[in-house]
C-alpha positions as CSV (number, residue, x, y, z in Angstrom):
1,I,0.0,0.0,0.0
2,A,2.9,2.4,0.8
3,R,4.3,2.0,-2.7
4,N,0.8,2.4,-4.3
5,R,0.1,5.6,-2.4
6,W,3.4,7.1,-3.7
7,L,2.5,6.1,-7.3
8,I,-0.9,7.9,-6.8
9,A,1.0,11.0,-5.5
10,I,3.3,10.9,-8.5
11,M,0.4,10.6,-10.9
12,G,-1.4,13.4,-9.2
13,T,1.7,15.6,-9.6
14,L,1.9,14.7,-13.3
15,L,-1.7,15.5,-13.8
16,Q,-1.2,18.9,-12.1
17,M,1.9,19.5,-14.3
18,A,-0.2,19.0,-17.4
19,L,-2.9,21.3,-16.2
20,G,-0.3,23.9,-15.1
21,T,0.6,24.5,-18.7
22,V,-2.2,27.1,-18.6
23,Y,0.3,29.3,-16.7
24,A,2.4,29.7,-19.9
25,W,-0.4,31.8,-21.5
26,S,1.9,34.8,-21.7
27,F,4.0,32.8,-24.1
28,F,1.1,32.8,-26.6
29,Q,-0.3,36.3,-25.7
30,Q,1.6,38.3,-28.4
31,P,1.5,35.7,-31.2
32,I,-2.3,35.3,-30.8
33,M,-2.7,39.1,-30.8
34,E,-0.8,39.3,-34.1
35,L,-2.6,36.4,-35.7
36,G,-6.1,37.6,-34.9
37,G,-5.5,41.4,-34.9
38,W,-6.8,41.6,-31.3
39,S,-5.8,43.8,-28.3
40,N,-4.1,42.8,-25.1
41,S,-7.4,42.9,-23.2
42,Q,-9.3,40.8,-25.8
43,V,-6.8,38.0,-25.8
44,A,-6.3,38.1,-22.0
45,W,-10.0,37.3,-21.6
46,A,-9.3,33.7,-22.8
47,F,-6.9,33.2,-19.9
48,S,-9.1,35.1,-17.4
49,L,-12.2,33.0,-18.3
50,A,-10.1,29.8,-17.9
51,I,-9.1,30.8,-14.4
52,L,-12.6,32.0,-13.5
53,F,-14.2,28.7,-14.5
54,L,-11.4,26.9,-12.9
55,G,-12.4,28.4,-9.5
56,L,-16.1,27.8,-10.1
57,S,-15.8,24.2,-11.3
58,A,-13.3,23.4,-8.5
59,A,-16.0,24.4,-6.0
60,W,-18.4,22.1,-7.7
61,G,-15.8,19.4,-7.9
62,G,-15.0,19.6,-4.3
63,I,-18.7,19.1,-3.4
64,N,-19.3,16.2,-5.8
65,L,-15.9,14.4,-5.5
66,P,-17.4,11.9,-3.0
67,F,-20.2,11.1,-5.4
68,Y,-18.3,10.6,-8.6
69,G,-14.9,9.6,-7.3
70,P,-11.5,11.0,-8.1
71,R,-10.8,8.9,-11.2
72,K,-14.0,10.0,-13.1
73,L,-13.5,13.7,-12.2
74,A,-9.8,13.7,-13.0
75,I,-10.2,12.0,-16.4
76,S,-13.2,14.2,-17.2
77,G,-11.3,17.3,-16.3
78,G,-8.3,16.2,-18.4
79,V,-10.4,15.4,-21.4
80,L,-12.1,18.8,-21.3
81,F,-8.7,20.6,-20.9
82,G,-7.3,18.7,-23.9
83,L,-10.4,19.5,-26.0
84,S,-10.1,23.1,-25.1
85,Y,-6.7,23.4,-26.9
86,I,-8.2,21.7,-30.0
87,I,-11.2,24.0,-30.0
88,A,-8.9,27.0,-29.5
89,G,-6.9,25.9,-32.5
90,G,-10.0,25.9,-34.6
91,A,-10.9,29.4,-33.2
92,L,-7.5,30.7,-34.3
93,S,-7.9,29.1,-37.8
94,I,-11.1,31.1,-38.4
95,K,-10.0,34.1,-36.1
96,S,-13.1,33.7,-33.9
97,L,-12.5,35.4,-30.5
98,S,-15.8,34.1,-29.2
99,L,-14.9,30.5,-30.0
100,L,-11.5,31.1,-28.3
101,Y,-13.4,32.2,-25.2
102,I,-15.8,29.3,-25.2
103,G,-13.1,26.7,-26.0
104,Y,-10.1,27.7,-24.0
105,G,-11.8,29.9,-21.5
106,V,-15.1,28.1,-20.5
107,I,-14.5,24.5,-21.5
108,G,-10.8,24.6,-20.6
109,G,-11.5,26.3,-17.3
110,I,-14.0,23.7,-16.3
111,G,-11.5,21.0,-17.1
112,L,-8.9,22.7,-15.1
113,G,-11.1,23.0,-12.0
114,L,-12.2,19.4,-12.0
115,G,-8.7,18.3,-12.6
116,Y,-7.0,20.6,-10.1
117,V,-9.1,19.9,-7.0
118,T,-9.2,16.1,-7.4
119,P,-5.5,15.1,-6.9
120,V,-5.0,17.6,-4.1
121,A,-8.0,16.3,-2.1
122,T,-7.4,12.6,-3.0
123,V,-3.7,12.4,-2.3
124,A,-4.2,14.2,1.0
125,K,-6.4,11.3,2.1
126,W,-3.5,8.8,1.3
127,F,-1.0,10.9,3.4
128,P,-2.7,12.1,6.6
129,D,0.8,11.6,8.2
130,K,2.5,13.9,5.6
131,K,-0.2,16.4,4.6
132,G,2.1,19.4,4.3
133,L,4.7,17.6,2.3
134,I,2.4,15.8,0.0
135,T,0.0,18.6,-0.8
136,G,3.0,20.8,-1.5
137,M,4.4,18.2,-3.8
138,V,1.2,17.8,-5.8
139,V,0.5,21.5,-6.3
140,M,4.2,22.0,-7.1
141,G,3.4,20.1,-10.3
142,F,1.0,22.8,-11.4
143,G,3.7,25.4,-10.8
144,F,6.2,23.6,-13.0
145,G,3.6,23.2,-15.9
146,A,4.5,26.6,-17.4
147,M,8.2,25.7,-17.7
148,V,7.3,22.4,-19.5
149,M,5.1,24.3,-21.9
150,A,7.3,27.4,-22.5
151,K,10.7,25.6,-22.8
152,I,9.7,22.2,-24.2
153,I,6.3,21.6,-25.6
154,A,5.6,24.9,-27.3
155,P,9.1,25.5,-28.8
156,V,9.3,21.9,-30.2
157,L,5.8,22.1,-31.7
158,L,6.5,25.6,-33.2
159,N,9.6,24.2,-34.8
160,F,7.8,21.1,-36.0
161,T,4.9,23.1,-37.5
162,V,7.1,25.9,-38.9
163,G,5.4,28.4,-36.6
164,N,1.8,27.4,-37.4
165,L,0.1,28.4,-34.2
166,V,-3.2,26.6,-35.2
167,Y,-1.5,23.2,-35.5
168,V,0.5,23.9,-32.3
169,F,-2.7,24.2,-30.4
170,Y,-4.1,21.0,-32.1
171,Y,-1.0,19.0,-31.1
172,I,-1.0,20.4,-27.6
173,G,-4.6,19.3,-27.2
174,I,-3.8,15.7,-28.2
175,I,-0.8,15.6,-25.8
176,M,-3.0,16.8,-23.0
177,L,-5.8,14.3,-23.8
178,V,-3.4,11.4,-23.5
179,A,-1.3,12.6,-20.5
180,T,-4.2,13.7,-18.3
181,S,-6.2,10.5,-19.0
182,V,-3.4,8.2,-18.1
183,A,-2.5,10.2,-14.9
184,G,-6.1,10.6,-13.9
185,Y,-6.8,6.8,-14.2
186,F,-4.5,6.2,-11.2
187,L,-6.4,8.5,-8.8
188,V,-8.5,6.5,-6.4
189,N,-9.5,6.9,-2.8
190,P,-7.7,4.8,-0.1
191,P,-9.7,2.0,1.6
192,A,-11.6,3.0,4.7
193,N,-9.4,0.8,7.0
194,F,-6.2,2.4,5.6
195,M,-7.6,5.9,6.3
196,Q,-8.5,5.0,9.9
197,S,-5.2,3.3,10.7
198,A,-3.1,6.0,9.2
199,M,-5.0,8.7,11.1
200,V,-4.2,7.1,14.5
201,G,-1.3,8.9,16.1
202,S,-0.7,11.0,12.9
203,V,-2.9,13.9,13.6
204,S,-3.3,13.6,17.4
205,N,-2.9,17.4,17.7
206,L,-6.3,17.8,15.9
207,N,-9.4,17.5,18.0
208,V,-11.4,15.6,15.4
209,S,-14.3,15.0,17.6
210,S,-14.9,18.7,18.1
211,L,-15.3,19.0,14.3
212,D,-17.7,16.1,13.8
213,D,-20.9,18.1,14.0
214,I,-19.7,21.0,11.9
215,T,-21.1,21.3,8.4
216,A,-19.5,22.6,5.2
217,K,-21.9,25.5,5.3
218,D,-20.7,26.4,8.9
219,C,-17.2,26.5,7.6
220,I,-17.8,28.5,4.4
221,M,-20.0,31.0,6.1
222,S,-17.6,31.6,8.9
223,R,-15.5,34.7,9.5
224,K,-12.3,32.7,9.3
225,F,-13.2,31.4,5.8
226,F,-13.9,34.9,4.6
227,I,-10.6,36.2,5.8
228,M,-8.7,33.2,4.3
229,W,-10.6,33.8,1.0
230,I,-9.5,37.5,0.9
231,M,-5.9,36.7,1.8
232,F,-5.8,34.0,-0.9
233,F,-7.5,36.3,-3.5
234,C,-5.1,39.2,-2.9
235,N,-2.0,37.0,-3.1
236,I,-3.2,35.2,-6.2
237,T,-4.3,38.4,-8.0
238,A,-0.9,40.0,-7.5
239,G,0.9,37.0,-8.7
240,I,-1.4,36.2,-11.7
241,M,-0.9,39.8,-12.9
242,F,2.7,38.8,-13.6
243,I,2.0,35.2,-14.8
244,G,-0.3,36.4,-17.5
245,F,2.0,39.3,-18.7
246,Q,5.6,38.6,-17.4
247,S,6.8,38.0,-20.9
248,P,5.4,41.2,-22.5
249,L,6.5,43.2,-19.4
250,L,10.1,41.9,-19.7
251,Q,10.1,42.6,-23.4
252,D,8.9,46.2,-22.9
253,L,11.8,46.7,-20.4
254,L,14.3,45.2,-22.8
255,R,13.2,47.4,-25.6
256,K,13.7,50.5,-23.4
257,N,17.3,49.4,-23.0
258,M,17.9,48.8,-26.7
259,S,19.4,51.2,-29.2
260,V,17.6,52.2,-32.4
261,V,20.0,49.9,-34.3
262,M,19.2,46.9,-32.1
263,L,15.5,47.5,-32.4
264,A,15.8,47.5,-36.2
265,D,17.6,44.2,-36.2
266,P,15.2,41.6,-37.8
267,N,16.3,39.0,-35.1
268,T,15.2,41.3,-32.2
269,V,11.6,40.1,-32.1
270,A,12.7,36.4,-31.9
271,N,15.3,37.3,-29.2
272,L,12.8,39.2,-27.1
273,A,10.3,36.3,-27.4
274,A,13.1,33.9,-26.3
275,A,13.9,36.1,-23.3
276,G,10.3,36.1,-22.3
277,A,10.0,32.3,-22.6
278,T,13.1,32.0,-20.4
279,L,11.5,34.2,-17.7
280,I,8.3,32.1,-17.9
281,A,10.4,28.9,-17.4
282,L,12.4,30.3,-14.5
283,S,9.5,31.9,-12.7
284,S,7.5,28.7,-13.0
285,V,10.4,26.8,-11.2
286,F,10.1,29.4,-8.4
287,N,6.3,29.0,-8.5
288,G,6.7,25.3,-8.0
289,L,9.5,25.5,-5.4
290,G,7.5,28.1,-3.4
291,R,4.9,25.5,-2.7
292,F,7.5,23.4,-1.0
293,F,9.5,26.2,0.6
294,W,6.6,28.2,2.2
295,G,4.6,25.0,2.9
296,G,7.6,23.6,4.9
297,L,8.1,26.9,6.7
298,S,4.5,27.0,7.6
299,D,4.9,23.7,9.4
300,R,7.4,25.4,11.7
301,I,6.1,28.9,12.2
302,G,2.4,28.5,11.5
303,R,0.2,29.0,8.4
304,L,-1.0,32.5,9.3
305,K,2.4,33.9,10.1
306,T,3.7,32.4,6.8
307,F,0.9,34.1,4.9
308,R,1.7,37.4,6.5
309,I,5.4,37.2,5.6
310,I,4.4,36.2,2.0
311,L,2.1,39.3,1.7
312,A,4.4,41.8,3.4
313,S,7.6,40.8,1.6
314,Q,5.9,41.2,-1.8
315,I,4.8,44.7,-1.0
316,V,8.5,45.6,-0.5
317,V,9.4,43.9,-3.8
318,L,6.7,45.7,-5.8
319,I,7.8,49.0,-4.4
320,S,11.3,48.2,-5.5
321,L,10.2,47.3,-9.0
322,L,9.1,50.9,-9.4
323,Y,12.7,51.9,-9.5
324,V,14.2,49.0,-11.4
325,D,15.5,49.5,-15.0
326,S,17.6,46.3,-15.2
327,P,15.9,43.4,-16.9
328,T,18.0,41.0,-14.8
329,I,16.9,42.5,-11.5
330,F,13.3,42.7,-12.8
331,S,13.5,39.0,-13.6
332,V,14.8,38.1,-10.1
333,L,12.1,40.1,-8.4
334,V,9.4,38.5,-10.6
335,C,10.7,35.1,-9.6
336,Y,10.4,36.0,-5.9
337,I,6.8,37.1,-6.5
338,L,6.1,33.8,-8.1
339,L,7.8,32.0,-5.2
340,C,5.3,33.7,-2.9
341,Y,2.5,33.1,-5.3
342,G,3.2,29.4,-5.2
343,G,3.6,29.6,-1.5
344,G,0.0,30.6,-1.1
345,F,-1.1,27.5,-2.9
346,G,1.3,25.3,-1.0
347,T,0.2,26.5,2.3
348,M,-3.6,26.8,1.8
349,P,-4.6,23.1,1.7
350,S,-2.8,22.5,5.1
351,F,-4.2,25.8,6.4
352,I,-7.7,24.6,5.7
353,M,-7.1,21.1,7.2
354,D,-5.7,22.8,10.4
355,I,-8.6,25.2,10.8
356,F,-11.6,23.1,9.5
357,G,-10.3,19.5,9.7
358,N,-9.8,16.7,7.1
359,K,-13.4,15.6,6.8
360,L,-14.6,18.7,4.9
361,M,-11.3,19.5,3.3
362,A,-12.4,18.8,-0.3
363,I,-15.5,21.0,-0.1
364,V,-13.9,23.9,1.8
365,Y,-10.8,23.8,-0.4
366,G,-13.0,23.8,-3.5
367,A,-14.9,26.8,-2.1
368,V,-11.7,28.8,-1.4
369,L,-10.5,28.2,-4.9
370,T,-13.3,30.5,-6.1
371,A,-10.8,33.2,-5.0
372,W,-8.5,31.9,-7.7
373,G,-11.3,32.2,-10.3
374,M,-12.0,35.8,-9.3
375,A,-8.3,36.6,-9.3
376,G,-8.0,35.2,-12.8
377,V,-10.4,37.8,-14.0
378,V,-9.3,40.8,-12.0
379,G,-5.5,40.3,-12.4
380,P,-5.0,39.8,-16.1
381,Q,-7.7,42.3,-17.1
382,V,-6.2,45.1,-14.9
383,V,-2.8,44.6,-16.6
384,A,-4.3,44.2,-20.1
385,A,-6.3,47.4,-19.6
386,L,-3.3,49.3,-18.3
387,K,-1.2,48.1,-21.3
388,D,-3.8,49.2,-23.8
389,L,-4.4,52.6,-22.1
390,F,-0.9,53.6,-21.0
391,A,1.5,51.5,-23.0
392,T,5.0,52.4,-21.7
393,Q,3.7,53.4,-18.2
394,A,1.7,50.2,-17.8
395,S,4.4,48.5,-15.7
396,T,4.4,51.3,-13.1
397,Y,0.7,51.2,-12.6
398,T,0.7,47.4,-12.5
399,F,3.2,47.4,-9.6
400,I,1.2,50.0,-7.7
401,A,-2.1,48.0,-8.2
402,A,-0.5,44.8,-7.1
403,A,1.1,46.4,-4.0
404,G,-2.3,47.9,-3.0
405,L,-4.0,44.4,-3.2
406,L,-1.3,42.8,-1.1
407,T,-1.6,45.6,1.5
408,A,-5.3,44.9,1.7
409,G,-4.6,41.1,2.1
410,L,-2.1,41.8,4.9
411,A,-4.5,44.1,6.7
412,F,-7.2,41.3,6.6
413,S,-4.7,38.7,7.9
414,L,-4.2,40.8,11.0
415,L,-7.9,40.3,11.8
416,M,-7.4,36.5,12.1
417,N,-6.0,34.2,14.8
418,N,-4.6,30.6,14.7
419,E,-7.4,29.0,16.7
420,K,-9.2,26.1,15.1
421,F,-12.8,26.5,13.9
422,S,-15.1,24.9,16.5
423,N,-18.7,24.7,17.6
424,N,-19.0,28.4,18.3
425,K,-20.7,29.0,15.0
């Protein structure tokens, strides 16, 4: 059984890695704009809708996971995500923005939500003795997805198709259909006796009996859940503002540092795109590592204190970005922001289990992921609007907006304590 549960954890991580390729959207942002003749904001809505429906479908998936089981939900989510790329390819071939929204945004987002919540909740049941480590490992896969897409899948397919973006999306869809279906097949719940025996002595610090009569509604309607939702939303929004546009933001900064001769070089566009892809890959590594790093730190100093450090330190970084002209320093600071972004995801599952218990984890976690869905709309759309309206000044306003959000999240975190949710409803 021990070997089997590690296989399930690995497959859950691989499923998350496939789904996490959505974070490489900024790699395709500029090419899609040029292909369709669309604005930043118009193209960004495909990504925003995907994250919005991720949050909504994750909430539904958390509630219905006990009824359908992890295998069915995981495979269904993976199939929908794979189909979304194929539909998006068709949308690009006929230059239909609405079909791109429906395919990649709505259908892809639903697939992402069903696929995301399932391995996190399922693998946590197999490892009640290592909940922080294992949830960090699984969600780390999602963080690494952007690197796999930006540095391996997309470049190889672009070379293979001689730059035909339509066929690139078709092939990505096929790859995702196969990869997610295989990984999802291995996701099953542990037997009841395994769950009970593993729990004995592993979580003795949790007063499980005090949580037995608490319902999901009690948890979701509580003040603690509201504050956790706001903290999560603010951290995600700030990070996703960079995930969706880190490549264009870096390219804008690089252009500012180029001479007229360099800008006229026909290889400049390709070089800028390559630099953007490198940043996507590097930041995705930090996104993934942050889920381990901050999750491990939270085991030692507490989840709430960890979140406060994540929020406060990013405010300092964003203020620093206002004065940065170096593309290298910019890249380092963006990587730190993504480290903190990943940290929020790595810490939240354990945070929920600590506060609300294991029994309702899937439902409460699915509900808190609606913050991710809302952030997926707010973050990219704010940056896209700023880029369309202010062009060269967009970066400055982006940093100020992100810092403001993080300040709000930090303020709300000060209203919460570390006490477990109990019968005082």
